[in-house]
PDB file of N, CA, C and O in Angstrom:
ATOM      1  N   MET A   1     103.332 126.306  82.857  1.00  0.00           N
ATOM      2  CA  MET A   1     102.651 125.730  81.737  1.00  0.00           C
ATOM      3  C   MET A   1     102.844 124.307  81.866  1.00  0.00           C
ATOM      4  O   MET A   1     103.915 123.829  82.240  1.00  0.00           O
ATOM      5  N   LEU A   2     101.744 123.558  81.540  1.00  0.00           N
ATOM      6  CA  LEU A   2     101.828 122.110  81.707  1.00  0.00           C
ATOM      7  C   LEU A   2     102.364 121.493  80.387  1.00  0.00           C
ATOM      8  O   LEU A   2     101.886 121.780  79.290  1.00  0.00           O
ATOM      9  N   ARG A   3     103.453 120.574  80.582  1.00  0.00           N
ATOM     10  CA  ARG A   3     104.090 119.897  79.515  1.00  0.00           C
ATOM     11  C   ARG A   3     103.861 118.448  79.701  1.00  0.00           C
ATOM     12  O   ARG A   3     104.184 117.883  80.746  1.00  0.00           O
ATOM     13  N   ILE A   4     103.284 117.808  78.657  1.00  0.00           N
ATOM     14  CA  ILE A   4     103.123 116.313  78.764  1.00  0.00           C
ATOM     15  C   ILE A   4     104.036 115.645  77.757  1.00  0.00           C
ATOM     16  O   ILE A   4     104.177 116.078  76.613  1.00  0.00           O
ATOM     17  N   THR A   5     104.633 114.606  78.216  1.00  0.00           N
ATOM     18  CA  THR A   5     105.548 113.818  77.350  1.00  0.00           C
ATOM     19  C   THR A   5     104.710 112.620  76.752  1.00  0.00           C
ATOM     20  O   THR A   5     104.277 111.691  77.434  1.00  0.00           O
ATOM     21  N   CYS A   6     104.546 112.752  75.474  1.00  0.00           N
ATOM     22  CA  CYS A   6     103.883 111.672  74.713  1.00  0.00           C
ATOM     23  C   CYS A   6     104.931 110.447  74.535  1.00  0.00           C
ATOM     24  O   CYS A   6     106.068 110.712  74.143  1.00  0.00           O
ATOM     25  N   PRO A   7     104.612 109.293  74.780  1.00  0.00           N
ATOM     26  CA  PRO A   7     105.646 108.164  74.693  1.00  0.00           C
ATOM     27  C   PRO A   7     106.058 108.049  73.251  1.00  0.00           C
ATOM     28  O   PRO A   7     107.157 107.545  73.015  1.00  0.00           O
ATOM     29  N   LEU A   8     105.334 108.439  72.311  1.00  0.00           N
ATOM     30  CA  LEU A   8     105.756 108.334  70.935  1.00  0.00           C
ATOM     31  C   LEU A   8     106.255 109.581  70.291  1.00  0.00           C
ATOM     32  O   LEU A   8     107.104 109.474  69.406  1.00  0.00           O
ATOM     33  N   CYS A   9     105.813 110.751  70.646  1.00  0.00           N
ATOM     34  CA  CYS A   9     106.192 112.073  70.046  1.00  0.00           C
ATOM     35  C   CYS A   9     107.092 112.917  70.850  1.00  0.00           C
ATOM     36  O   CYS A   9     107.655 113.880  70.329  1.00  0.00           O
ATOM     37  N   GLY A  10     107.273 112.590  72.172  1.00  0.00           N
ATOM     38  CA  GLY A  10     108.117 113.393  73.032  1.00  0.00           C
ATOM     39  C   GLY A  10     107.287 114.420  73.769  1.00  0.00           C
ATOM     40  O   GLY A  10     106.060 114.384  73.849  1.00  0.00           O
ATOM     41  N   GLU A  11     108.081 115.344  74.302  1.00  0.00           N
ATOM     42  CA  GLU A  11     107.394 116.447  75.126  1.00  0.00           C
ATOM     43  C   GLU A  11     106.735 117.507  74.337  1.00  0.00           C
ATOM     44  O   GLU A  11     107.283 118.122  73.423  1.00  0.00           O
ATOM     45  N   ARG A  12     105.433 117.693  74.779  1.00  0.00           N
ATOM     46  CA  ARG A  12     104.541 118.651  73.927  1.00  0.00           C
ATOM     47  C   ARG A  12     103.755 119.524  75.058  1.00  0.00           C
ATOM     48  O   ARG A  12     103.653 119.200  76.241  1.00  0.00           O
ATOM     49  N   ASP A  13     103.237 120.663  74.469  1.00  0.00           N
ATOM     50  CA  ASP A  13     102.410 121.461  75.275  1.00  0.00           C
ATOM     51  C   ASP A  13     101.057 120.800  75.540  1.00  0.00           C
ATOM     52  O   ASP A  13     100.537 120.046  74.717  1.00  0.00           O
ATOM     53  N   TYR A  14     100.545 121.089  76.638  1.00  0.00           N
ATOM     54  CA  TYR A  14      99.235 120.425  77.060  1.00  0.00           C
ATOM     55  C   TYR A  14      98.070 120.702  76.132  1.00  0.00           C
ATOM     56  O   TYR A  14      97.077 119.975  76.141  1.00  0.00           O
ATOM     57  N   THR A  15      98.194 121.807  75.287  1.00  0.00           N
ATOM     58  CA  THR A  15      97.038 122.125  74.385  1.00  0.00           C
ATOM     59  C   THR A  15      96.943 121.192  73.241  1.00  0.00           C
ATOM     60  O   THR A  15      95.996 121.221  72.455  1.00  0.00           O
ATOM     61  N   GLU A  16      98.030 120.284  73.146  1.00  0.00           N
ATOM     62  CA  GLU A  16      97.830 119.243  71.970  1.00  0.00           C
ATOM     63  C   GLU A  16      97.082 118.066  72.502  1.00  0.00           C
ATOM     64  O   GLU A  16      96.835 117.139  71.731  1.00  0.00           O
ATOM     65  N   PHE A  17      96.703 118.015  73.740  1.00  0.00           N
ATOM     66  CA  PHE A  17      96.156 116.832  74.327  1.00  0.00           C
ATOM     67  C   PHE A  17      94.670 117.196  74.786  1.00  0.00           C
ATOM     68  O   PHE A  17      94.317 118.368  74.916  1.00  0.00           O
ATOM     69  N   ARG A  18      93.878 116.181  75.008  1.00  0.00           N
ATOM     70  CA  ARG A  18      92.594 116.253  75.556  1.00  0.00           C
ATOM     71  C   ARG A  18      92.402 115.265  76.696  1.00  0.00           C
ATOM     72  O   ARG A  18      92.725 114.082  76.593  1.00  0.00           O
ATOM     73  N   TYR A  19      91.862 115.802  77.789  1.00  0.00           N
ATOM     74  CA  TYR A  19      91.614 114.953  79.003  1.00  0.00           C
ATOM     75  C   TYR A  19      90.600 113.910  78.692  1.00  0.00           C
ATOM     76  O   TYR A  19      89.591 114.240  78.070  1.00  0.00           O
ATOM     77  N   GLY A  20      90.790 112.608  79.093  1.00  0.00           N
ATOM     78  CA  GLY A  20      89.901 111.463  78.795  1.00  0.00           C
ATOM     79  C   GLY A  20      89.284 110.846  79.922  1.00  0.00           C
ATOM     80  O   GLY A  20      88.479 109.937  79.725  1.00  0.00           O
ATOM     81  N   GLY A  21      89.580 111.256  81.178  1.00  0.00           N
ATOM     82  CA  GLY A  21      89.008 110.735  82.422  1.00  0.00           C
ATOM     83  C   GLY A  21      89.927 109.972  83.324  1.00  0.00           C
ATOM     84  O   GLY A  21      91.136 109.894  83.110  1.00  0.00           O
ATOM     85  N   ASP A  22      89.329 109.419  84.325  1.00  0.00           N
ATOM     86  CA  ASP A  22      90.012 108.789  85.344  1.00  0.00           C
ATOM     87  C   ASP A  22      90.508 107.371  84.921  1.00  0.00           C
ATOM     88  O   ASP A  22      89.723 106.466  84.638  1.00  0.00           O
ATOM     89  N   ALA A  23      91.856 107.242  84.897  1.00  0.00           N
ATOM     90  CA  ALA A  23      92.379 105.909  84.496  1.00  0.00           C
ATOM     91  C   ALA A  23      92.544 104.852  85.694  1.00  0.00           C
ATOM     92  O   ALA A  23      92.897 103.692  85.480  1.00  0.00           O
ATOM     93  N   SER A  24      92.269 105.334  86.926  1.00  0.00           N
ATOM     94  CA  SER A  24      92.324 104.416  87.996  1.00  0.00           C
ATOM     95  C   SER A  24      91.011 103.750  88.290  1.00  0.00           C
ATOM     96  O   SER A  24      90.981 102.832  89.109  1.00  0.00           O
ATOM     97  N   LYS A  25      89.920 104.154  87.673  1.00  0.00           N
ATOM     98  CA  LYS A  25      88.614 103.604  88.002  1.00  0.00           C
ATOM     99  C   LYS A  25      88.448 102.270  87.137  1.00  0.00           C
ATOM    100  O   LYS A  25      88.674 102.263  85.927  1.00  0.00           O
ATOM    101  N   PRO A  26      88.052 101.191  87.820  1.00  0.00           N
ATOM    102  CA  PRO A  26      87.874  99.974  87.088  1.00  0.00           C
ATOM    103  C   PRO A  26      86.609  99.959  86.258  1.00  0.00           C
ATOM    104  O   PRO A  26      85.507 100.274  86.708  1.00  0.00           O
ATOM    105  N   ARG A  27      86.857  99.542  84.924  1.00  0.00           N
ATOM    106  CA  ARG A  27      85.697  99.527  83.924  1.00  0.00           C
ATOM    107  C   ARG A  27      84.925  98.318  84.158  1.00  0.00           C
ATOM    108  O   ARG A  27      85.535  97.287  84.443  1.00  0.00           O
ATOM    109  N   PRO A  28      83.547  98.316  84.066  1.00  0.00           N
ATOM    110  CA  PRO A  28      82.712  97.052  84.254  1.00  0.00           C
ATOM    111  C   PRO A  28      83.116  96.091  83.141  1.00  0.00           C
ATOM    112  O   PRO A  28      83.564  96.502  82.071  1.00  0.00           O
ATOM    113  N   ALA A  29      82.953  94.858  83.409  1.00  0.00           N
ATOM    114  CA  ALA A  29      83.400  93.746  82.567  1.00  0.00           C
ATOM    115  C   ALA A  29      82.581  93.896  81.258  1.00  0.00           C
ATOM    116  O   ALA A  29      81.452  94.388  81.258  1.00  0.00           O
ATOM    117  N   HIS A  30      83.196  93.455  80.161  1.00  0.00           N
ATOM    118  CA  HIS A  30      82.609  93.536  78.874  1.00  0.00           C
ATOM    119  C   HIS A  30      81.349  92.592  78.817  1.00  0.00           C
ATOM    120  O   HIS A  30      81.417  91.417  79.175  1.00  0.00           O
ATOM    121  N   GLY A  31      80.251  93.148  78.368  1.00  0.00           N
ATOM    122  CA  GLY A  31      79.006  92.389  78.232  1.00  0.00           C
ATOM    123  C   GLY A  31      78.171  92.561  79.560  1.00  0.00           C
ATOM    124  O   GLY A  31      77.047  92.068  79.645  1.00  0.00           O
ATOM    125  N   THR A  32      78.700  93.217  80.515  1.00  0.00           N
ATOM    126  CA  THR A  32      77.864  93.484  81.694  1.00  0.00           C
ATOM    127  C   THR A  32      76.645  94.411  81.451  1.00  0.00           C
ATOM    128  O   THR A  32      76.747  95.492  80.870  1.00  0.00           O
ATOM    129  N   SER A  33      75.552  93.937  81.910  1.00  0.00           N
ATOM    130  CA  SER A  33      74.365  94.672  81.726  1.00  0.00           C
ATOM    131  C   SER A  33      73.878  95.354  83.011  1.00  0.00           C
ATOM    132  O   SER A  33      72.748  95.837  83.083  1.00  0.00           O
ATOM    133  N   ASP A  34      74.757  95.380  84.023  1.00  0.00           N
ATOM    134  CA  ASP A  34      74.354  96.087  85.305  1.00  0.00           C
ATOM    135  C   ASP A  34      74.430  97.596  85.076  1.00  0.00           C
ATOM    136  O   ASP A  34      75.503  98.199  85.069  1.00  0.00           O
ATOM    137  N   SER A  35      73.305  98.146  84.899  1.00  0.00           N
ATOM    138  CA  SER A  35      73.148  99.558  84.671  1.00  0.00           C
ATOM    139  C   SER A  35      73.724 100.380  85.765  1.00  0.00           C
ATOM    140  O   SER A  35      74.251 101.458  85.491  1.00  0.00           O
ATOM    141  N   ALA A  36      73.657  99.933  87.016  1.00  0.00           N
ATOM    142  CA  ALA A  36      74.246 100.737  88.158  1.00  0.00           C
ATOM    143  C   ALA A  36      75.774 100.835  87.982  1.00  0.00           C
ATOM    144  O   ALA A  36      76.349 101.906  88.177  1.00  0.00           O
ATOM    145  N   ALA A  37      76.386  99.800  87.640  1.00  0.00           N
ATOM    146  CA  ALA A  37      77.856  99.783  87.414  1.00  0.00           C
ATOM    147  C   ALA A  37      78.222 100.695  86.325  1.00  0.00           C
ATOM    148  O   ALA A  37      79.113 101.526  86.506  1.00  0.00           O
ATOM    149  N   TRP A  38      77.601 100.600  85.209  1.00  0.00           N
ATOM    150  CA  TRP A  38      77.836 101.486  84.049  1.00  0.00           C
ATOM    151  C   TRP A  38      77.534 102.977  84.446  1.00  0.00           C
ATOM    152  O   TRP A  38      78.316 103.858  84.088  1.00  0.00           O
ATOM    153  N   ASN A  39      76.505 103.248  85.117  1.00  0.00           N
ATOM    154  CA  ASN A  39      76.212 104.554  85.560  1.00  0.00           C
ATOM    155  C   ASN A  39      77.318 105.152  86.424  1.00  0.00           C
ATOM    156  O   ASN A  39      77.698 106.312  86.262  1.00  0.00           O
ATOM    157  N   SER A  40      77.770 104.422  87.247  1.00  0.00           N
ATOM    158  CA  SER A  40      78.857 104.821  88.214  1.00  0.00           C
ATOM    159  C   SER A  40      80.110 105.111  87.432  1.00  0.00           C
ATOM    160  O   SER A  40      80.766 106.135  87.624  1.00  0.00           O
ATOM    161  N   TYR A  41      80.443 104.154  86.511  1.00  0.00           N
ATOM    162  CA  TYR A  41      81.642 104.250  85.795  1.00  0.00           C
ATOM    163  C   TYR A  41      81.590 105.577  84.867  1.00  0.00           C
ATOM    164  O   TYR A  41      82.548 106.348  84.812  1.00  0.00           O
ATOM    165  N   VAL A  42      80.448 105.768  84.178  1.00  0.00           N
ATOM    166  CA  VAL A  42      80.407 106.883  83.299  1.00  0.00           C
ATOM    167  C   VAL A  42      80.085 108.239  83.891  1.00  0.00           C
ATOM    168  O   VAL A  42      80.674 109.234  83.468  1.00  0.00           O
ATOM    169  N   PHE A  43      79.201 108.320  84.824  1.00  0.00           N
ATOM    170  CA  PHE A  43      78.807 109.624  85.356  1.00  0.00           C
ATOM    171  C   PHE A  43      79.214 110.025  86.747  1.00  0.00           C
ATOM    172  O   PHE A  43      79.091 111.188  87.133  1.00  0.00           O
ATOM    173  N   LEU A  44      79.687 109.085  87.481  1.00  0.00           N
ATOM    174  CA  LEU A  44      80.181 109.427  88.929  1.00  0.00           C
ATOM    175  C   LEU A  44      81.682 109.635  88.924  1.00  0.00           C
ATOM    176  O   LEU A  44      82.454 108.763  88.525  1.00  0.00           O
ATOM    177  N   PHE A  45      82.081 110.843  89.390  1.00  0.00           N
ATOM    178  CA  PHE A  45      83.479 111.218  89.370  1.00  0.00           C
ATOM    179  C   PHE A  45      83.982 111.547  90.795  1.00  0.00           C
ATOM    180  O   PHE A  45      83.234 112.167  91.552  1.00  0.00           O
ATOM    181  N   ASP A  46      85.113 111.192  91.163  1.00  0.00           N
ATOM    182  CA  ASP A  46      85.849 111.622  92.370  1.00  0.00           C
ATOM    183  C   ASP A  46      86.503 112.879  91.942  1.00  0.00           C
ATOM    184  O   ASP A  46      86.713 113.094  90.748  1.00  0.00           O
ATOM    185  N   ASN A  47      86.844 113.746  92.900  1.00  0.00           N
ATOM    186  CA  ASN A  47      87.778 114.932  92.618  1.00  0.00           C
ATOM    187  C   ASN A  47      88.944 114.862  93.514  1.00  0.00           C
ATOM    188  O   ASN A  47      89.029 115.554  94.528  1.00  0.00           O
ATOM    189  N   PRO A  48      89.972 113.902  93.081  1.00  0.00           N
ATOM    190  CA  PRO A  48      90.995 113.646  94.037  1.00  0.00           C
ATOM    191  C   PRO A  48      91.983 114.888  94.121  1.00  0.00           C
ATOM    192  O   PRO A  48      92.105 115.696  93.200  1.00  0.00           O
ATOM    193  N   LYS A  49      92.598 114.947  95.187  1.00  0.00           N
ATOM    194  CA  LYS A  49      93.739 116.003  95.459  1.00  0.00           C
ATOM    195  C   LYS A  49      94.934 115.305  95.643  1.00  0.00           C
ATOM    196  O   LYS A  49      95.057 114.549  96.606  1.00  0.00           O
ATOM    197  N   GLY A  50      95.893 115.482  94.773  1.00  0.00           N
ATOM    198  CA  GLY A  50      97.191 114.787  94.909  1.00  0.00           C
ATOM    199  C   GLY A  50      97.503 113.870  93.668  1.00  0.00           C
ATOM    200  O   GLY A  50      96.971 114.075  92.577  1.00  0.00           O
ATOM    201  N   SER A  51      98.312 112.943  93.875  1.00  0.00           N
ATOM    202  CA  SER A  51      98.671 112.013  92.764  1.00  0.00           C
ATOM    203  C   SER A  51      97.547 111.298  92.152  1.00  0.00           C
ATOM    204  O   SER A  51      96.732 110.736  92.883  1.00  0.00           O
ATOM    205  N   HIS A  52      97.424 111.266  90.827  1.00  0.00           N
ATOM    206  CA  HIS A  52      96.288 110.700  90.162  1.00  0.00           C
ATOM    207  C   HIS A  52      96.662 110.190  88.751  1.00  0.00           C
ATOM    208  O   HIS A  52      97.497 110.762  88.050  1.00  0.00           O
ATOM    209  N   ARG A  53      95.987 109.070  88.378  1.00  0.00           N
ATOM    210  CA  ARG A  53      96.230 108.537  87.107  1.00  0.00           C
ATOM    211  C   ARG A  53      95.105 108.843  86.083  1.00  0.00           C
ATOM    212  O   ARG A  53      93.962 108.474  86.355  1.00  0.00           O
ATOM    213  N   GLU A  54      95.352 109.471  84.962  1.00  0.00           N
ATOM    214  CA  GLU A  54      94.389 110.002  84.032  1.00  0.00           C
ATOM    215  C   GLU A  54      94.620 109.523  82.630  1.00  0.00           C
ATOM    216  O   GLU A  54      95.767 109.255  82.274  1.00  0.00           O
ATOM    217  N   TYR A  55      93.634 109.403  81.834  1.00  0.00           N
ATOM    218  CA  TYR A  55      93.614 109.156  80.339  1.00  0.00           C
ATOM    219  C   TYR A  55      93.820 110.479  79.645  1.00  0.00           C
ATOM    220  O   TYR A  55      93.145 111.433  80.029  1.00  0.00           O
ATOM    221  N   TRP A  56      94.654 110.628  78.696  1.00  0.00           N
ATOM    222  CA  TRP A  56      94.846 111.818  77.810  1.00  0.00           C
ATOM    223  C   TRP A  56      94.930 111.251  76.355  1.00  0.00           C
ATOM    224  O   TRP A  56      95.524 110.198  76.122  1.00  0.00           O
ATOM    225  N   GLN A  57      94.353 111.941  75.449  1.00  0.00           N
ATOM    226  CA  GLN A  57      94.620 111.711  73.996  1.00  0.00           C
ATOM    227  C   GLN A  57      95.401 112.726  73.398  1.00  0.00           C
ATOM    228  O   GLN A  57      95.095 113.899  73.612  1.00  0.00           O
ATOM    229  N   HIS A  58      96.467 112.415  72.604  1.00  0.00           N
ATOM    230  CA  HIS A  58      97.347 113.433  71.834  1.00  0.00           C
ATOM    231  C   HIS A  58      96.552 113.657  70.544  1.00  0.00           C
ATOM    232  O   HIS A  58      96.789 113.016  69.520  1.00  0.00           O
ATOM    233  N   VAL A  59      95.609 114.584  70.632  1.00  0.00           N
ATOM    234  CA  VAL A  59      94.750 114.849  69.490  1.00  0.00           C
ATOM    235  C   VAL A  59      95.454 115.641  68.335  1.00  0.00           C
ATOM    236  O   VAL A  59      95.088 115.473  67.171  1.00  0.00           O
ATOM    237  N   LEU A  60      96.450 116.493  68.657  1.00  0.00           N
ATOM    238  CA  LEU A  60      97.108 117.188  67.666  1.00  0.00           C
ATOM    239  C   LEU A  60      98.494 116.586  67.268  1.00  0.00           C
ATOM    240  O   LEU A  60      99.335 117.241  66.651  1.00  0.00           O
ATOM    241  N   GLY A  61      98.659 115.378  67.639  1.00  0.00           N
ATOM    242  CA  GLY A  61      99.863 114.637  67.303  1.00  0.00           C
ATOM    243  C   GLY A  61      99.556 113.257  66.727  1.00  0.00           C
ATOM    244  O   GLY A  61      98.898 113.134  65.694  1.00  0.00           O
ATOM    245  N   CYS A  62     100.026 112.258  67.388  1.00  0.00           N
ATOM    246  CA  CYS A  62      99.858 110.871  66.910  1.00  0.00           C
ATOM    247  C   CYS A  62      98.522 110.345  67.174  1.00  0.00           C
ATOM    248  O   CYS A  62      98.229 109.240  66.719  1.00  0.00           O
ATOM    249  N   ARG A  63      97.613 111.069  67.914  1.00  0.00           N
ATOM    250  CA  ARG A  63      96.205 110.791  68.168  1.00  0.00           C
ATOM    251  C   ARG A  63      96.060 109.446  69.143  1.00  0.00           C
ATOM    252  O   ARG A  63      94.966 108.915  69.335  1.00  0.00           O
ATOM    253  N   ARG A  64      97.124 109.029  69.651  1.00  0.00           N
ATOM    254  CA  ARG A  64      97.123 107.934  70.560  1.00  0.00           C
ATOM    255  C   ARG A  64      96.660 108.307  71.993  1.00  0.00           C
ATOM    256  O   ARG A  64      96.818 109.447  72.431  1.00  0.00           O
ATOM    257  N   TRP A  65      96.091 107.325  72.700  1.00  0.00           N
ATOM    258  CA  TRP A  65      95.708 107.568  74.094  1.00  0.00           C
ATOM    259  C   TRP A  65      96.832 107.190  74.951  1.00  0.00           C
ATOM    260  O   TRP A  65      97.572 106.261  74.629  1.00  0.00           O
ATOM    261  N   LEU A  66      97.006 107.893  76.078  1.00  0.00           N
ATOM    262  CA  LEU A  66      98.095 107.571  76.969  1.00  0.00           C
ATOM    263  C   LEU A  66      97.560 107.629  78.429  1.00  0.00           C
ATOM    264  O   LEU A  66      96.488 108.193  78.650  1.00  0.00           O
ATOM    265  N   VAL A  67      98.232 107.098  79.362  1.00  0.00           N
ATOM    266  CA  VAL A  67      97.906 107.122  80.779  1.00  0.00           C
ATOM    267  C   VAL A  67      99.037 107.937  81.410  1.00  0.00           C
ATOM    268  O   VAL A  67     100.222 107.611  81.334  1.00  0.00           O
ATOM    269  N   LEU A  68      98.566 109.052  82.056  1.00  0.00           N
ATOM    270  CA  LEU A  68      99.427 110.070  82.609  1.00  0.00           C
ATOM    271  C   LEU A  68      99.220 110.159  84.184  1.00  0.00           C
ATOM    272  O   LEU A  68      98.115 110.266  84.717  1.00  0.00           O
ATOM    273  N   ASP A  69     100.380 110.103  84.821  1.00  0.00           N
ATOM    274  CA  ASP A  69     100.367 110.325  86.302  1.00  0.00           C
ATOM    275  C   ASP A  69     100.627 111.836  86.499  1.00  0.00           C
ATOM    276  O   ASP A  69     101.626 112.415  86.072  1.00  0.00           O
ATOM    277  N   ARG A  70      99.604 112.421  87.205  1.00  0.00           N
ATOM    278  CA  ARG A  70      99.642 113.834  87.360  1.00  0.00           C
ATOM    279  C   ARG A  70      99.146 114.167  88.808  1.00  0.00           C
ATOM    280  O   ARG A  70      98.215 113.542  89.317  1.00  0.00           O
ATOM    281  N   ASN A  71      99.804 115.173  89.444  1.00  0.00           N
ATOM    282  CA  ASN A  71      99.418 115.635  90.758  1.00  0.00           C
ATOM    283  C   ASN A  71      98.418 116.769  90.532  1.00  0.00           C
ATOM    284  O   ASN A  71      98.773 117.824  90.006  1.00  0.00           O
ATOM    285  N   THR A  72      97.098 116.530  90.954  1.00  0.00           N
ATOM    286  CA  THR A  72      96.045 117.529  90.702  1.00  0.00           C
ATOM    287  C   THR A  72      96.254 118.817  91.482  1.00  0.00           C
ATOM    288  O   THR A  72      95.807 119.887  91.069  1.00  0.00           O
ATOM    289  N   ALA A  73      96.962 118.699  92.654  1.00  0.00           N
ATOM    290  CA  ALA A  73      97.151 119.867  93.513  1.00  0.00           C
ATOM    291  C   ALA A  73      98.274 120.833  92.946  1.00  0.00           C
ATOM    292  O   ALA A  73      98.188 122.054  93.077  1.00  0.00           O
ATOM    293  N   THR A  74      99.310 120.223  92.321  1.00  0.00           N
ATOM    294  CA  THR A  74     100.344 121.010  91.881  1.00  0.00           C
ATOM    295  C   THR A  74     100.480 121.111  90.332  1.00  0.00           C
ATOM    296  O   THR A  74     101.191 121.956  89.790  1.00  0.00           O
ATOM    297  N   ASN A  75      99.778 120.228  89.696  1.00  0.00           N
ATOM    298  CA  ASN A  75      99.837 120.102  88.159  1.00  0.00           C
ATOM    299  C   ASN A  75     101.093 119.562  87.848  1.00  0.00           C
ATOM    300  O   ASN A  75     101.407 119.654  86.662  1.00  0.00           O
ATOM    301  N   ALA A  76     101.990 118.959  88.696  1.00  0.00           N
ATOM    302  CA  ALA A  76     103.166 118.323  88.267  1.00  0.00           C
ATOM    303  C   ALA A  76     102.891 117.023  87.542  1.00  0.00           C
ATOM    304  O   ALA A  76     102.105 116.184  87.982  1.00  0.00           O
ATOM    305  N   VAL A  77     103.550 116.890  86.441  1.00  0.00           N
ATOM    306  CA  VAL A  77     103.390 115.749  85.508  1.00  0.00           C
ATOM    307  C   VAL A  77     104.364 114.658  85.879  1.00  0.00           C
ATOM    308  O   VAL A  77     105.538 114.925  86.137  1.00  0.00           O
ATOM    309  N   GLY A  78     103.890 113.448  85.906  1.00  0.00           N
ATOM    310  CA  GLY A  78     104.861 112.331  86.109  1.00  0.00           C
ATOM    311  C   GLY A  78     105.013 111.502  84.811  1.00  0.00           C
ATOM    312  O   GLY A  78     105.089 112.051  83.712  1.00  0.00           O
ATOM    313  N   GLU A  79     105.055 110.202  84.972  1.00  0.00           N
ATOM    314  CA  GLU A  79     105.272 109.262  83.901  1.00  0.00           C
ATOM    315  C   GLU A  79     104.113 109.171  83.041  1.00  0.00           C
ATOM    316  O   GLU A  79     102.986 109.250  83.530  1.00  0.00           O
ATOM    317  N   SER A  80     104.312 108.997  81.695  1.00  0.00           N
ATOM    318  CA  SER A  80     103.173 108.760  80.798  1.00  0.00           C
ATOM    319  C   SER A  80     103.479 107.463  80.025  1.00  0.00           C
ATOM    320  O   SER A  80     104.612 107.172  79.642  1.00  0.00           O
ATOM    321  N   ARG A  81     102.447 106.749  79.836  1.00  0.00           N
ATOM    322  CA  ARG A  81     102.649 105.312  79.140  1.00  0.00           C
ATOM    323  C   ARG A  81     101.431 105.102  78.325  1.00  0.00           C
ATOM    324  O   ARG A  81     100.358 105.672  78.526  1.00  0.00           O
ATOM    325  N   LEU A  82     101.683 104.218  77.364  1.00  0.00           N
ATOM    326  CA  LEU A  82     100.478 103.758  76.486  1.00  0.00           C
ATOM    327  C   LEU A  82      99.585 102.857  77.430  1.00  0.00           C
ATOM    328  O   LEU A  82     100.099 102.232  78.357  1.00  0.00           O
ATOM    329  N   PRO A  83      98.308 102.814  77.180  1.00  0.00           N
ATOM    330  CA  PRO A  83      97.493 101.976  78.058  1.00  0.00           C
ATOM    331  C   PRO A  83      97.790 100.557  78.078  1.00  0.00           C
ATOM    332  O   PRO A  83      97.539  99.912  79.096  1.00  0.00           O
ATOM    333  N   ARG A  84      98.312  99.991  77.029  1.00  0.00           N
ATOM    334  CA  ARG A  84      98.675  98.548  76.949  1.00  0.00           C
ATOM    335  C   ARG A  84      99.874  98.232  77.888  1.00  0.00           C
ATOM    336  O   ARG A  84      99.942  97.134  78.440  1.00  0.00           O
ATOM    337  N   GLU A  85     100.801  99.173  78.066  1.00  0.00           N
ATOM    338  CA  GLU A  85     101.928  99.079  78.962  1.00  0.00           C
ATOM    339  C   GLU A  85     101.472  99.061  80.278  1.00  0.00           C
ATOM    340  O   GLU A  85     102.065  98.349  81.089  1.00  0.00           O
ATOM    341  N   VAL A  86     100.378  99.826  80.668  1.00  0.00           N
ATOM    342  CA  VAL A  86      99.947  99.981  82.072  1.00  0.00           C
ATOM    343  C   VAL A  86      99.254  98.587  82.352  1.00  0.00           C
ATOM    344  O   VAL A  86      99.498  98.014  83.414  1.00  0.00           O
ATOM    345  N   ALA A  87      98.399  98.030  81.427  1.00  0.00           N
ATOM    346  CA  ALA A  87      97.619  96.836  81.581  1.00  0.00           C
ATOM    347  C   ALA A  87      98.588  95.638  81.843  1.00  0.00           C
ATOM    348  O   ALA A  87      98.250  94.705  82.571  1.00  0.00           O
ATOM    349  N   SER A  88      99.756  95.694  81.250  1.00  0.00           N
ATOM    350  CA  SER A  88     100.647  94.476  81.273  1.00  0.00           C
ATOM    351  C   SER A  88     101.397  94.537  82.707  1.00  0.00           C
ATOM    352  O   SER A  88     102.050  93.556  83.062  1.00  0.00           O
ATOM    353  N   LYS A  89     101.318  95.548  83.435  1.00  0.00           N
ATOM    354  CA  LYS A  89     102.159  95.645  84.659  1.00  0.00           C
ATOM    355  C   LYS A  89     101.348  94.976  85.847  1.00  0.00           C
ATOM    356  O   LYS A  89     101.834  94.929  86.977  1.00  0.00           O
TER     357      LYS A  89
END
């Protein structure tokens, strides 16, 4: 069973969370009107095998978004952080 540690609430079952997408993909700059860049960001996905950084939301808890390091091949969960902590690194 997948257990995710929320930085604010502690360790919880994965059913309390919802997957929010790829956290390693760079978002187009604010105000960018390049439709190809936005199309790529929103609709095109890689299917990585191995270590990957993902957005998850703790919907049945504090409702905060977090960035989770997870191995997609083994489902092993690594460090989880608030997005602002990742941006400051």
